[in-house]
C-alpha positions in Angstrom: 10.2 63.0 -61.4 10.6 60.0 -60.4 13.5 60.8 -59.0 12.9 63.8 -57.3 9.7 62.3 -55.6 12.0 59.6 -54.3 14.2 61.9 -53.4 11.7 64.2 -51.5 10.5 61.0 -49.7 13.9 59.7 -48.7 14.7 63.4 -47.2 11.5 63.4 -45.7 11.9 60.1 -44.0 15.6 61.2 -42.7 13.6 64.6 -41.3 11.3 62.8 -39.5 11.5 58.7 -39.2 8.1 57.4 -38.7 7.1 56.1 -34.9 7.4 52.4 -34.4 3.8 52.3 -32.5 3.6 49.1 -30.2 0.1 47.7 -30.1 -1.9 47.6 -27.1 -2.5 44.1 -27.5 0.5 41.8 -27.9 -2.0 39.0 -29.4 -3.1 40.8 -32.1 0.4 42.3 -33.1 1.4 38.7 -33.6 -1.4 37.4 -35.6 -1.2 40.9 -38.1 2.7 39.9 -38.0 2.2 36.4 -38.9 -1.0 36.5 -40.7 -0.3 39.8 -43.2 2.9 40.4 -43.4 2.8 44.2 -42.4 5.6 45.9 -41.9 7.3 47.9 -39.5 5.4 51.5 -39.1 2.3 49.4 -39.1 1.7 49.0 -35.4 4.0 46.2 -35.4 7.5 45.8 -34.2 10.3 45.4 -37.1 11.8 41.9 -35.0 8.0 40.5 -35.4 8.2 41.6 -39.2 11.5 40.2 -39.9 10.6 37.0 -38.0 7.4 36.4 -40.3 9.5 37.3 -43.3 11.7 34.4 -42.6 8.9 32.0 -41.6 7.4 30.8 -45.1 3.8 30.7 -45.3 3.8 27.0 -46.3 5.5 25.9 -42.9 3.2 28.0 -40.8 0.3 25.9 -39.5 -3.4 28.1 -39.7 -4.3 29.7 -36.2 -7.6 27.3 -35.9 -4.9 24.1 -36.0 -2.2 25.7 -33.1 -3.2 24.5 -30.1 -4.6 26.8 -26.9 -1.3 26.2 -25.1 0.9 27.2 -27.8 3.1 30.6 -26.7 1.9 32.3 -29.8 -1.4 32.3 -27.6 0.1 32.6 -24.5 3.3 34.7 -24.2 5.7 34.5 -21.0 7.6 32.3 -19.4 6.2 28.5 -19.7 6.4 27.2 -16.1 9.4 24.9 -14.7 9.0 21.5 -14.2 10.7 20.6 -10.7 12.8 18.1 -10.5 12.9 14.9 -8.2 14.7 15.1 -5.0 16.8 11.8 -4.1 15.3 11.3 -0.5 18.1 11.7 2.3 19.2 8.8 4.5 16.7 9.7 7.0 13.5 9.6 4.7 15.1 5.8 3.0 15.4 4.9 6.5 12.3 2.3 6.8 11.0 1.2 10.2 11.2 -2.8 11.2 6.9 -4.2 10.1 6.3 -6.4 12.1 2.8 -9.1 11.2 1.1 -10.4 14.4 -1.5 -13.3 13.5 -4.5 -12.7 15.7 -6.2 -16.5 16.2 -3.5 -18.2 18.9 -1.7 -15.9 18.7 -3.8 -12.4 20.5 -7.2 -14.0 20.7 -6.9 -18.2 22.7 -8.9 -19.8 19.5 -8.3 -23.3 20.6 -9.2 -22.8 24.2 -12.1 -21.1 23.0 -13.0 -23.9 20.7 -12.6 -26.6 23.0 -14.8 -24.6 25.7 -17.6 -24.0 23.4 -17.8 -27.8 21.9 -18.1 -29.0 25.0 -20.7 -26.6 25.8 -22.6 -27.5 22.9 -22.0 -31.3 22.6 -21.0 -32.6 26.1 -21.9 -36.2 25.1 -19.5 -36.1 22.4 -15.7 -37.0 22.6 -13.1 -34.4 22.4 -9.7 -33.8 21.8 -7.8 -31.6 25.5 -5.3 -29.3 24.7 -2.1 -31.0 25.4 -3.4 -34.0 23.0 -3.9 -31.3 20.3 -1.8 -32.4 16.9 -1.8 -30.4 13.5 -3.2 -27.0 12.8 -6.4 -27.2 11.7 -9.0 -29.1 14.5 -11.4 -29.7 12.2 -8.8 -32.6 10.5 -7.8 -34.2 14.2 -12.1 -34.4 15.2 -12.3 -35.9 12.1 -9.7 -38.4 12.5 -11.3 -39.2 15.9 -15.2 -39.8 14.3 -16.0 -38.2 11.1 -19.1 -37.1 11.9 -17.3 -34.4 14.6 -15.9 -32.3 11.4 -18.6 -30.8 11.0 -20.0 -30.4 14.7 -16.3 -28.6 15.5 -16.7 -26.2 12.8 -20.2 -25.5 13.7 -18.9 -23.6 17.1 -16.2 -21.7 15.3 -18.9 -20.8 12.8 -21.4 -19.2 15.3 -22.3 -16.0 16.1 -20.4 -14.7 18.5 -17.3 -17.1 18.7 -14.5 -14.9 17.7 -16.2 -12.0 20.0 -15.8 -13.7 22.7 -12.4 -15.5 22.8 -10.1 -14.7 26.1 -7.0 -12.4 25.0 -3.4 -14.9 25.2 -2.1 -13.8 28.6 0.3 -11.0 27.7 -0.5 -10.1 24.4 -2.5 -6.7 24.6 0.7 -5.5 26.4 3.5 -7.1 24.1 1.8 -5.5 21.1 1.2 -1.7 22.1 4.9 -1.8 23.5 6.2 -3.4 20.2 3.9 -1.0 18.4 5.4 2.1 20.5 9.4 1.4 19.2 10.4 4.4 17.5 11.4 2.0 15.0 9.0 -0.9 14.9 5.1 -0.4 13.2 2.4 -3.5 14.0 -0.2 -5.2 11.8 -2.6 -7.3 12.9 -2.6 -9.6 10.0 -5.1 -12.3 9.6 -7.3 -14.7 8.1 -10.9 -14.6 8.2 -13.0 -18.4 7.9 -14.7 -18.8 4.5 -17.9 -18.6 6.3 -17.4 -15.5 7.0 -20.4 -13.8 7.6 -20.2 -13.9 11.7 -16.2 -13.6 11.8 -14.9 -10.6 9.8 -17.0 -8.0 12.2 -16.0 -9.9 15.1 -12.7 -9.7 14.6 -12.8 -5.8 14.0 -15.5 -5.8 17.1 -12.5 -7.8 19.6 -9.3 -5.6 18.4 -11.3 -2.4 19.3 -12.7 -3.6 22.4 -9.3 -5.3 23.7 -6.5 -2.5 21.6 -8.7 0.4 20.6 -9.7 2.0 17.5 -6.2 2.9 16.6 -5.5 -0.7 15.9 -8.6 -1.6 13.8 -6.7 1.0 11.2 -4.2 -1.8 11.3 -6.0 -4.9 10.8 -4.8 -6.7 7.3 -7.1 -9.7 6.3 -6.3 -11.9 4.0 -6.2 -15.9 3.0 -2.8 -15.4 1.4 -0.4 -13.7 3.8 2.1 -14.4 1.4 1.7 -11.3 -0.8 1.9 -9.1 2.6 4.8 -6.8 2.7 6.9 -7.5 6.3 9.8 -8.3 8.1 8.4 -10.5 10.7 5.3 -12.6 11.0 4.4 -14.4 14.5 2.3 -17.4 13.3 0.9 -19.8 15.1 0.4 -22.0 12.0 3.8 -24.2 11.2 3.8 -24.3 7.0 2.4 -20.6 5.5 1.8 -21.1 1.7 0.4 -18.8 -0.9 1.3 -17.3 -4.3 4.4 -15.9 -3.4 7.6 -18.4 -2.8 9.4 -16.7 -1.1 7.5 -14.1 1.3 9.3 -10.8 2.3 8.9 -11.4 5.7 10.6 -14.2 8.2 7.8 -16.6 9.7 8.2 -16.7 13.7 6.7 -19.8 15.0 4.1 -18.7 18.1 3.9 -21.5 20.3 0.7 -23.1 20.4 -1.0 -26.2 21.9 -0.8 -27.8 18.6 2.2 -27.0 17.4 4.1 -27.4 20.5 5.7 -30.8 19.4 7.4 -29.7 16.8 10.4 -29.7 15.8 11.8 -27.0 13.9 15.0 -26.8 11.5 18.3 -24.8 12.8 16.8 -21.8 10.2 13.9 -21.1 11.7 12.8 -19.4 15.1 9.6 -19.7 17.7 8.6 -18.0 20.2 7.6 -19.6 23.3 5.1 -16.9 24.9 4.5 -13.3 24.9 6.4 -13.7 28.8 9.4 -14.9 25.9 12.0 -12.3 25.1 10.3 -11.0 21.6 12.4 -7.9 21.9 15.7 -9.5 21.2 13.8 -11.2 18.0 12.8 -7.8 16.6 16.4 -6.3 18.0 18.3 -8.7 15.7 16.2 -8.5 13.0 16.7 -4.6 13.2 20.7 -5.0 13.2 20.9 -7.7 10.5 18.9 -5.2 7.7 16.4 -7.9 6.9 14.6 -6.0 5.0 17.0 -5.0 2.4 18.9 -8.6 2.2 15.1 -10.5 1.7 13.6 -7.6 -0.6 12.8 -9.6 -4.1 10.1 -8.4 -7.0 6.9 -9.5 -7.1 3.2 -8.8 -6.1 3.1 -7.6 -2.7 0.3 -5.8 -0.8 1.8 -3.1 1.7 -0.7 -2.2 4.4 -0.8 1.8 4.2 -0.5 3.9 7.4 -4.6 4.6 8.8 -5.8 2.2 6.2 -7.2 -1.2 6.2 -6.7 -3.8 4.0 -8.8 -6.6 2.1 -7.4 -8.9 -0.3 -10.1 -9.8 -3.1 -12.1 -13.0 -2.3 -10.3 -14.3 -5.4 -7.4 -15.4 -3.3 -9.3 -17.3 -1.6 -10.5 -20.0 -3.6 -7.2 -22.3 -3.6 -6.1 -21.1 0.3 -8.0 -24.1 1.8 -10.5 -23.9 4.7 -9.5 -22.3 7.8 -9.0 -24.5 10.9 
């Protein structure tokens, strides 16, 4: 009888094959196929059942342990990760970055200091500009008489000193023209005093007053200029040292009363004044590909367009006293 019944079942199955109804919710169908081992004809496609039979129950993780991002819970194509595209030659080309010092290069520090000292201490001896030697005026006045060091320092530490400095002839026009060149960008790189109560704010106001607000966003204040990335540094200080033994930039010595007497080595260049041919210096630096040749590993601070970079006060401790 079992044979006949089995034959009737076989015959019935041949005449009326069961319909494979797809579950309206593929997520539930997937769980039923993997969890309860249903066969075709019970709301689950045959492919899901075969996949479940091939996977041992001991190798399948419980549903609670599966992450929410598993394809079992989120069917569909996975998002493709965009491939990194290497920049073209135009994108890799970088403009010549010129760092310009402020005191002694843009603002006439030495003339303002002498004028302020004679006004405040008219009876004291002073050092004429043509007799200035050495970057630190404080030290030359100390050699003249020890008590004069603090007196001359009190002049440039007083409120209003930096704000009232006169621009050096030709400096403002040269910096504007330099910054307008299509392949050049200019940043004002200046060192503040250790007693910065008045100095820092007045430097910003001086730049805004004489060069406009767009240059305020291009100010870099740091006690260590060697950590700033650039191609040229135009500065009146003859020796610039810091944490980086080999700075990225080339130092162009800007002639001032205190360094006029110095004889430079053949490898070092000098800019006599802003009426001198500063364009030739920029052109020679651009054509020589200096930025690629002088690149080196090390910690540098790169000024970002439209921002102000302030080096932390921790770098000030070993820098010595300014002026």
